Every structure is written in structure tokens, then in C-alpha cells.
Residue, then its C-alpha position, 0 to 999 in steps of 0.5 A: m500499499l502507497t504511503r501518503f508521500v508517494r501519493i503526493q509525489l504521484a499527485i504532483f508528478a500527474i499534475v506537472g504532466i498534464i500541464g506540460v502535455v497542455v503546454m507542449v500541445l498548444f505552444y509547441i505542437q500548436a494544436p489550436t492552429l492546426l484545429g482552426i480553433g479561434k483562428i482564420t485561414v486566409t490563402v495567399q497567391l505568390p508568383t514563386g515560393g519566395g523562400i517562406y516555409r511551413f510554420s513561418n511567422v505572419t505579422y500585422r504592423g510588426v506584431q506576430i498574429g499567425k503562422v504559415t501552415g502550409v505552402e503548395l505549388t499551383a499552375h501559376g506560382a505557388q500558394a501559401t495558407l495562413t492561419l490568423d488570429s481571428s482578433p484584431k480584425i485585418p482590412a482586406d485592402l492590404q499588401a502582402e510582402v514575404r521579407s527576410i529577417s537575416a541573410v540566412g534565410e529566416y523569411y516571414v510574411d508581413l501583412r501591410p494594410r493600405t486602409d483601416s476601413p472594412p471589408y475585413l479578412h475572414d475565413g477562406s480569404v484570398i490575397a491575389a498575386q498582384d497584392t504580393t511582393i517577394p525578396q529578391p533571392i539571395g542565391p544569385v547574389l552570392d553566386q555573382t559575388s563568388a565569380l566576382i572573387n573568382s576572376i581576381p587572380k589569387g595572387k593579385l588579390g593581396t594587391l587588390l587590396d592594398e591598392s583599395f586601401q591606398a585608394f581609400n584611405g583617409a576618405g572616411y568623410d568623403f564617403g560619409s557625405l556619399f552615403d548621406s547623399s545616396a540616402q537622399i537620393s533613395g528616399d526621392l527614388n522612393g516616390v518615383s520607384d515605379q518610374a525608376q524601375a521601368l528605367t532600370q529595366d529599360t537600360g538593359p538593352f541599352l547596356d546590351a548595345q554597349a557590350q556589342t559595340a565594344d569594340s566600336i567604343r574602343l576604336y573611338a577612344r583611340s581616335l579620340a585619344g589621336v585627336t587629343g594627343q595631336l592637339a597637345k602636339n600642336d599646342p602653339e599653333f592651336r592657341t595662334l589659331l584661336q587667337r586670330a579666329p576673331g579677326a577672321f570671322n570679323e572679316a567674314s561677318a564683314l564680307l556677308t554684310q557687303i555681299k548681303p544685297t546681292l547673294p540672295v539674288l545670287l543664290a536664286n539664280l543657282t537654284t536654275i542651275g542646280q534643277i539643271g544639274v539634278t535633271y542632267h546628273a546622269s550625263l554629268e556622272q558620265i562626263l565625271v567618269l569618262l574625263p579621267p581616263f580622256t585626260a590621262a589618254i591626252q597625257s600619254f601622247l606627250g613627249t615627256k611619256t615616250p622614250h624618244g621625247l617625241a609627242s605620238g600621234a596618229f592622223n587620218v585624212i577622211i574626205s566626205d566619209p560620212p560627209a558632213c551635214t549641210v541640212g540646217f546651217l547657213p547657206p554658202s551666201e551667208w559664209r563669212s569671210p576667212a579674213d573678217t576676224r570679228i566675234v559675232d553671234t551666230p544665229d540660233g538653231l544651227y544643228c543637222k536636221l536630217p531624219q535621226d535615222s540618217p547615217i549622216a552626223v549620227r552623233g549631231a545635236r537631233n539624237y541627244p538623248c531627252q533626260g526627262q523623257p526616257g527613250k526619246r531624243a530631241p535637239t532641244v529642251e522644248i521638244c523633249e518636253s512637248d508631246k511632239p516628235f522631232e521633225p526633219l527639215a528635210m528627208r535627205q541631203h542633197v550633194f548638189g544644188t541649192y540648201p533646203l528653206d530654213p524657216n529658222l534661218i529666215s525668223q532671224g533674218i538670214a537670207p535664203d541660199d542665193r543660188v535659187n533661180w526666182n524664175r524657175n525654182r520658186i516653189f519649196g514643199p511645205v516644211e510643215g507637211t501637208p498644208m492645213p484646210p481653211g479655217a484651222v489653225p496653224r501649228g506652233t500657234p501660241p495659246a491664248g493667255p491673259p492679256l499682258p501689261a502695256g508695253i510688254g510683249a508687244p510686237l516690235t516695229p517690222m525691219g522691212a517688207v519684201d514680196p514672199i518667196a513662195p507660199i509656205d505653210l508655216p506660222s508668222p515668224a516671231p521677232a528675237p533679238a537680233a545680233e550684231p549684223a555680220p559683214a557680209a560676205p564677198g560674192p553676188s547679191p541674191a537676185p530680187p523678185p520679180a515685181d509681178a510675183p503672186a502674193p501668197a494664197g490663202g493668207a499666207p503669212a510671208v516668211a522671207p525676212s526684211a533683212f534682205g529686201g530693198a523695197s523698204q525702209p531700215g527699222p530697229s534691229v534690237a529686240i527687248a524682253q522685259y524681266n522682273p528681277q523679284t519675281g524672275a518673270y520675262v516676256t519673250p518677243d513672241g509674247h510668252v511669260f516664263r520664269q526662271s523655274d519654267l526653265v526646268n523639269k517639275a519632276p519633284k527632284t532633289w539634290k540626292d538625285m545627283f548622286a549614283t545609288 
């Protein structure tokens, strides 16, 4: 039978055991938490586990209010189950942050409400992933730190530490100022954390581009070092240049001031040349390509390039094979004497006017390619820009006999060939083709336009009048500025037409110029075209109004078209 002392001992032991079991169940095993007694269960959705584990602490404003009872893997990340005290009430509008107490990996969940008003968390509440944050993993940081340390040669680590000590020794005050400034900058960045984060993320491609262009950056640095080294080497000359540059700039400024009234006019006129260059850039490019070898070939003929010291050359005598073109040029009666050495202007429009398929003068002006009209060839820009083809003056060139009648020369006051027998060969075929029916408008008639100001474009006083040579289907010749008259070539004068010559039929215009008629009084020999330098407009003697911009093609071209692509 047990004594009283033993029974007291057993009773005390039983009480202590029961208390220990209760304490172990309540506080160590945390049975109320597991059983959910006086607790609420909240689910937190996380993008990753974030380092939390079972029985991690859950704090609310720095005070522990629960535990993490489970961490599970989901299709979109991880899911943590929190068991929280039912008191105090926690607002549902909150931010759940996974934080670390130390670097050894002690993580906990901190609940930070955005407001104190309801609704509150209840049993079964879910905190969405967008309302959670997780810390940066410490493992990659340690790995990168280890890789950085391993990149330093073992024998150089002591040298690195010594040099670092020499560099930062005595810079405590500077470091303190740097840290204080960094803290202030960090505090300011907290207010714009989203923009700072976006800026940090956007610097990735920029840094990648710098890494990819590392060789170019090194080359640029070497080139810059060469430039600065040259400047340092030529320091006296550079200082002299800086000292004299203001005077040169003042002279340039004075020059610009002097040419200010005329420079805009010059630049405006150069636009026409620029537009012509844009139009004929292909021809200019061809000239620039062929000119160097042509010059080299010419230089190779010199005596300094040959072993015998004499210039080299080859000469051939060619007599009318092929014959020279005479259609479209001055007749022999208008040729100047070789003894006449005066400089006079030749008439306009002197070029070979045979058909373009004629074997004579194939490289003549009539076969010039039109730059603005691919596939078309014409001697003048006007024909190139028009919708009409080139029309020859004669279908073939006569070996003997008189030159064909050229309305272009007659309109400029050039007499026909004096070998024309006015009593027999008075009829010339229509240059413009078959005569038009009565009432039709002759070709070349200028279109009707707005009336011109008084005195502009008015017809000039005729220089004289003679009987017409022959009826011809041509528009009335328009007077043009006449050059200084050339001295008459020695030889017989053209015979005047008979007095009984028939008048032109059908009102045909008189094509014979007054320059070689002796039945009228001489008139003025100069034509004037009025020009407005402000607008660039001028009026030709035939009544047409042009501008400088009308001289070139209106296609939208730029200076870049002058360069080959």
C-alpha cells in the first residue's frame, strides 16, 4: 500500500505532466492553429515560393498574429495558407510582403493594410498575386559575388586590397557625404519607384548594345586619344588659331554684310543651275567618269611620256566619208570671209536637221537623249518636253544644188541660198507637211493667255517688207533679239524677186525676212524682253511669259538625285 508521501509525489507528477502536455499541445505543437480553434484561414497567391516555409511567422504591423501552415505549388506559381488570429480584424485591402529577417533565410509574411476601413479578412479570404511581393533571391547574388571574387587572380588579391586601402584611406568624410547623398537620392526615388524600376529595366537593352559595340567604342577612344594628342602636340599653333580666329570671323562677317544685297539674288539664280544639274545628273556623272581616262590618254601622247621624247599621234585623212551635214546650217552665201576676224553671234538653232535615222552626223544634236523623257531624242529642251517628235527639215541631203529653205534662219533675218533661181525654182515644199484645211489653226500658234501689261510683249516694228518668196504653211515668224550684223560675204547678191510675183495664197504668212529686202526702210535691229528680277518672270518677243522655274523639269527631284545609288 502506497504511503501518503508517495501519493503526494504521484499527484504532483501527474499535475506537472498534464501541464506540460497542455503546454506542448498548445504552444509547441500549436494544436489550436492546426485545429483552427479561434483562427481564420487565409490563402495567399504568390508568383514563386519566395523562400517561405511551413510555420513561418505572419506579422501585422510588426506584431505576430499567425503562422504559415502550408505552402503548395500551383499552375501559376505558389500558394501559401495562413492561419491568423481572429482578433484583431485585418482590412482586406492590404499588401502581403515576404520579407527576410537575416541573410540565413529566415523569411516571414508581413501584412500591410492600405486602409483601416472594412471589409476585413475572414475565413477563406484570398490575397491575389498582384497584392503580394517577394524578395530578391539571395542565392544568385552570392553566386555572382563568388564569381567576381574568383575572377581576381589569387596572387593579385593582396595587391588589390593594398591598392584599395591606398585609394580609400582617409576618405571617411567623403564616403560619409556620399552615403548621406545616396540616402537622400534613395528616399527621393522611393516616391517614383515605378518610374525608377522601368528606367532600370529599360537600361538593359542599352547596356547590351554597349557590350556589342565594345570594339567600336575602343576604336573611338583610340581615335579620340589620337586627336587630343595631336592637339596637345600642336598646342602653339592651336593657340595662335584661337587668337586669330576672331579677326577672321570679323572679316567674314564684314564680307557677308557687303554681299548681303546681292547674295540672295545669286543664290536664287543658282537654283536654276542646281535644277539643271539634277535633271542632267546622269550626263554629268558620265562626263566625270570619262574625263579622267580621257585626260590620261591625252597626257600619254606627250613627249615626256615616250622614250624618244616626241609626242605621239595618228592622223587620218577622211574626205566626205561620211559627208558633213549641211541641212540646217547657213547657206554658202552667208558664210563669212576668212579675213573677217570679228567676234559675232551665230544664229540660233544651227544643227543637223536630217532625220534621226540618217547615217550622216549620227552624233549630232538631233539625237541627244532627253533626260526627262526616257527613250526620246531631240535637239532642244522644248521638243523634249513637248508631246511632238523631232521633225527634220529635209528627208535627205542633196549633194549638189541649193540648200533647203530653213524657216528658222529666215525668221532670224538670214537670207536663203543665193543660188535659188527665182524665175524657175520658186516653189519649196511645205516644211510642216501637207497644208492644213481652210480655217484650221496653224501649228505653233501660241495659246491664248491672260492679257499682258501695256508695253510687254508688244510686237516690234518690222525691219522692212519684201514680196514673199513662196507660199508656205508656217506660222508667222516671231521677232527675236538680233545679234550684231555680220559683214556681208563677198559674192553676188541674191536676185530680187520679180515685181509680178503672185501674192501668198490663203493669207499665208510672209516668211521672207526684211533683212534682205530693199523695198522698205530699215527698222530697229534690237528686240527687248522685259524681266522682273523680284519674281523671275520675263516676256519673250513672241508674247510668252516664262519664269526661271519654268526652264527645267517640274518633276519632284532633290539634290540627292545627283548622286549614284
